[in-house]
ROBA-633137 format. One line per 10 residues: number of its first residue (from 1); for each residue y, x, z of N, C-alpha, C. Coordinates in steps of 0.02 Angstrom, whole numbers, plus 50000, padded with zeros to 5 digits. Atoms other than C-alpha are relative to their C-alpha. Layout:
<kemis>
NUM) Y X Z Y X Z Y X Z; ... .
</kemis>
This chain:
<kemis>
1) 50023 50052 50053 49835 50360 53599 49948 49974 50028; 50061 50034 49979 49711 50228 53643 49969 49970 49950; 50023 50038 50048 49590 50165 53529 49971 49932 50015; 50021 50067 49991 49565 49979 53516 49953 49975 49957; 50045 50037 50051 49423 49881 53442 50019 49923 49994; 49988 50072 50022 49448 49719 53365 49951 49965 49943; 50052 50038 50046 49334 49584 53282 50034 49943 49950; 49972 50057 50043 49404 49474 53142 49943 49967 49964; 50050 50035 50043 49305 49332 53058 50040 49980 49936; 49970 50021 50072 49354 49312 52873 49991 49930 49988 .
11) 50022 50072 50015 49279 49136 52883 50048 49959 50026; 49950 50041 49966 49432 49065 52970 50030 49960 49937; 49973 50039 50050 49489 49004 52798 49940 49949 49977; 50058 50050 50028 49385 48849 52737 49981 50044 49940; 50043 49964 50058 49257 48914 52605 50030 49975 49931; 49985 50019 50070 49323 48812 52474 50074 50035 49977; 49940 49965 50022 49497 48905 52487 49996 50076 50005; 50015 49929 49991 49420 49077 52522 49999 50035 49926; 50004 49969 50069 49452 49183 52370 49985 50082 50017; 50010 49933 49985 49477 49363 52435 50021 50011 50071 .
21) 49972 49979 49925 49488 49440 52614 50045 50070 49984; 49952 49941 50004 49633 49563 52596 50028 50020 50067; 49964 49981 49936 49683 49662 52752 50058 50052 49986; 49929 49962 50001 49849 49746 52779 49982 50052 50046; 50008 49949 49952 49812 49919 52846 50043 50020 50046; 49940 49990 49955 49985 49931 52914 50005 49964 50057; 50005 50054 49955 49963 49783 53023 49941 50007 50051; 50044 49987 49946 49813 49845 53116 50009 50056 50039; 49989 49951 49954 49815 49953 53263 49937 50049 49983; 50059 49950 50011 49712 50121 53254 49944 49986 50044 .
31) 50063 50015 49966 49537 50112 53298 49951 49952 49963; 50057 50035 50041 49377 50012 53253 50017 49924 49995; 50002 50066 50017 49387 49842 53164 49942 49969 49971; 50059 50027 50034 49249 49725 53099 50034 49941 49970; 49978 50055 50038 49266 49591 52970 49934 49971 49981; 50066 50041 50032 49132 49452 52916 50032 49978 49939; 49973 50010 50064 49147 49423 52736 49949 49946 49971; 50042 50042 50029 49061 49278 52640 50014 49994 49921; 49986 50008 50077 49040 49281 52446 49949 49950 49987; 50037 50056 50023 48990 49111 52389 50007 49974 49932 .
41) 49985 50014 50075 48978 49013 52229 50058 49991 49979; 49927 49999 50024 49154 48980 52219 50036 50063 49984; 49970 49932 50005 49197 49157 52239 49970 50024 49933; 50018 49978 50067 49083 49209 52096 50024 49960 49934; 49975 50046 50055 49140 49062 51984 50071 50023 49979; 49929 49983 50020 49317 49123 52007 50005 50062 49965; 49998 49926 50039 49282 49294 51930 49977 49993 49923; 50006 50015 50065 49301 49310 51753 49942 50068 49968; 50050 49943 50027 49155 49408 51655 49958 50032 50040; 50037 49960 49955 49032 49432 51782 49927 49965 49977 .
51) 50069 50024 50020 48839 49421 51755 49971 49948 50056; 50030 50047 49949 48822 49328 51920 50021 49928 49990; 49970 50074 50016 48810 49148 51904 50008 49966 50062; 49976 50029 49942 48811 49105 52080 49968 50038 50057; 50037 49977 49950 48739 49146 52252 50045 50006 50071; 49976 49991 49931 48774 49186 52441 49983 50073 50024; 50005 49932 49972 48810 49358 52503 50044 49993 50075; 49959 49984 49934 48856 49393 52687 50004 50072 50000; 49985 49940 50004 48939 49545 52711 50040 50027 50073; 49972 49988 49937 48995 49641 52874 50036 50070 49980 .
61) 49962 49941 49998 49141 49776 52868 50017 50037 50064; 49964 49961 49935 49180 49904 52996 50036 50051 49992; 49930 49957 50023 49341 49991 52974 50011 50042 50062; 49964 49941 49944 49381 50151 53082 50064 50025 49973; 49940 49983 50010 49563 50160 53064 50031 50056 50033; 49976 49944 49973 49642 50323 53095 50082 50013 49985; 49943 49990 50014 49812 50391 53097 50017 50020 49928; 49994 49982 50068 49798 50478 52930 49956 49977 49944; 50050 50025 50046 49643 50404 52847 49962 49943 50030; 50044 50056 49979 49508 50271 52867 49938 50011 49983 .
71) 50081 49993 50026 49308 50265 52856 49987 49919 50007; 50015 50060 50000 49253 50105 52805 49927 49986 49976; 50071 50019 50016 49061 50041 52797 49991 49931 49992; 50012 50068 50021 49012 49884 52713 49931 49990 49986; 50056 50025 50003 48845 49803 52728 49985 49932 49969; 50008 50060 50030 48787 49668 52612 49935 49971 49997; 50068 50037 49995 48643 49539 52621 50003 49941 49967; 50015 50070 50027 48585 49393 52520 49971 49995 49935; 50037 50026 50064 48536 49322 52349 50060 49981 49953; 49962 50023 50057 48632 49305 52186 49953 49985 49949 .
81) 50045 50018 50052 48570 49227 52031 50032 50021 49940; 49986 49976 50057 48577 49301 51864 49957 49974 49938; 50038 50033 50060 48516 49251 51683 49943 50057 49982; 50060 49962 50019 48341 49313 51644 50009 50024 49931; 49991 49992 50068 48350 49417 51492 49937 49994 49954; 50061 50032 50046 48177 49356 51429 50017 49923 49980; 50012 50062 50016 48185 49171 51446 50073 49965 50012; 49928 50037 49994 48379 49138 51483 50009 49954 50046; 50006 50047 49942 48341 49042 51646 50034 50046 50050; 49972 49964 49940 48433 49087 51801 49943 50023 50044 .
91) 50050 49979 49952 48336 49196 51924 50037 50035 50055; 49968 49970 49942 48361 49259 52098 49989 50071 50012; 49999 49928 49978 48400 49435 52157 50013 50004 50063; 49986 49969 49936 48389 49499 52320 50038 50059 50008; 49945 49946 49995 48535 49609 52375 50000 50017 50072; 49983 49972 49933 48532 49720 52538 50026 50075 49983; 49973 49925 50002 48633 49880 52536 50055 50007 50046; 49945 49974 49962 48761 49975 52636 50035 50062 49975; 49971 49963 50019 48887 50078 52585 50066 50028 50041; 49940 49981 49969 49029 50198 52658 50050 50027 49961 .
101) 49949 49980 50043 49195 50228 52592 50048 50042 50053; 49963 49964 49964 49296 50370 52656 50077 50012 49964; 49940 49982 50034 49484 50402 52625 50027 50062 50019; 49961 49940 49973 49593 50552 52636 50069 49991 50000; 49924 50021 49995 49774 50559 52681 50038 49987 49936; 49957 50017 50062 49840 50574 52502 49976 49937 49971; 50021 50065 50026 49735 50417 52461 50033 49947 50041; 49977 50068 49962 49807 50301 52603 50076 50007 49999; 49925 50001 50002 49989 50356 52583 50028 49941 49963; 49981 50062 50032 50015 50227 52447 49965 49929 50007 .
111) 50041 50062 49991 49882 50105 52494 50010 49975 50069; 49995 50037 49933 49921 49975 52621 49951 49940 50009; 50045 50062 49992 49790 49844 52582 49935 50018 49972; 50067 49994 50034 49603 49833 52553 49975 49931 49992; 50036 50057 50021 49520 49691 52459 49924 50008 50025; 50070 50000 49981 49360 49677 52564 49952 49960 49960; 50037 50042 50034 49289 49532 52466 49978 50037 49924; 50014 49958 50068 49308 49649 52296 49949 50051 50021; 50044 49953 49992 49231 49788 52375 49928 49983 50017; 50064 50027 49980 49079 49686 52451 49979 49980 49921 .
121) 50017 50024 50073 49069 49608 52255 49975 50076 49968; 50015 49945 50023 49066 49790 52195 49941 50034 50021; 50069 49975 49973 48920 49839 52308 49949 49960 49973; 50057 50055 50013 48821 49683 52261 50004 50019 49917; 50002 49986 50073 48864 49724 52069 49952 50064 49979; 50042 49939 50013 48788 49908 52078 49936 49986 50024; 50069 50008 49980 48636 49829 52156 49959 49958 49949; 50031 50041 50047 48601 49724 52000 49981 50053 49947; 50034 49954 50038 48469 49808 51890 50031 49989 49916; 49978 50024 50064 48515 49833 51702 49968 49961 49964 .
131) 50044 50044 50029 48374 49730 51645 49986 49949 50052; 50026 50047 49960 48344 49569 51742 49947 49952 49964; 50051 50041 50022 48183 49475 51709 49961 49976 50054; 50042 50033 49950 48069 49362 51807 49939 50050 50002; 50060 49958 49986 47910 49434 51878 49954 49976 49942; 50051 50033 50054 47765 49412 51747 49971 49933 50024; 50021 50075 49985 47722 49221 51731 50048 49955 50038; 49962 50046 49967 47877 49160 51817 50058 49989 49939; 49947 50020 50053 47985 49140 51657 49994 49931 49968; 49994 50075 50033 48016 48970 51565 49943 50000 49954 .
141) 50054 50009 50034 47845 48921 51490 50017 50002 49917; 50000 50008 50066 47911 48866 51327 50036 50065 49963; 49963 49939 50024 48028 49019 51306 49938 50051 49990; 50049 49958 50007 47879 49125 51333 49956 49989 49944; 50040 50025 50070 47781 49039 51195 50038 50019 49940; 49954 49989 50066 47924 49064 51069 50001 50070 49998; 50005 49908 50017 47928 49257 51112 49934 50011 49986; 50058 49980 50012 47750 49269 51102 49985 49990 49921; 49999 50028 50060 47754 49182 50939 50028 50042 49942; 49962 49963 50043 47882 49299 50867 49997 50075 50012 .
151) 50008 49916 49994 47816 49468 50920 49969 50032 49950; 50028 49966 50051 47779 49596 50799 49929 50026 50023; 50065 49970 49996 47597 49648 50776 49996 50063 49966; 50010 49929 50020 47577 49831 50752 49929 50017 49968; 50061 49981 50035 47397 49807 50685 49995 49972 49925; 50000 50021 50061 47452 49746 50521 49981 50056 49956; 50011 49931 50052 47387 49856 50369 50053 50024 49980; 49948 49968 50023 47499 49978 50305 49992 49991 49921; 49986 49999 50071 47564 49970 50122 49980 50075 49979; 50010 49928 50034 47489 50114 50015 50046 50016 49960 .
</kemis>
C-alpha cells in the first residue's frame, strides 16, 4: 500500500459562491492531503446567530487519511470583527490557533464527509473571548461619556 500526498486549493470556487468546503473521505486516496480554506465576509454573513460580524480567516488543513481512521490538523489565522460589549461598535479580534482532530474506527464508519469550513469556523469561535471590549480609550467616545454618566457612585452616604 503506497501513501500518496496531494494538495487541494479550496479557493478554486469563486469566493462569491464559496460557502463550505466539504470533502468526501471515500473519494480520497489513503495518505496525506492538504486544503486551503478562506472564511470571508460572505461566509460569516451566511451563518445564522453568530457573534462574528465579518472578517477574513485563512485556514490550512492537513489530513492524514488512513484505512481505518484519520488525523486532521487545522491552523487558522486572520481577523474577525465582533461587537464591543461596552460601546456597541465593531472591533477587530486577531485569531491564531491550531487544533488537531483524531478519529477512531467506530467514528469513521458512518462518516464519509468533513466540512472543513465549519471546522475552521468552530476553531475561530472558541478563540473569541466571552467578553469583548476595546482596549482602554478605543471605545466610541460618545458611548464612553454616556456610560460614565450612568455609573453608580459607591461613595453616596448610607441611609440610617
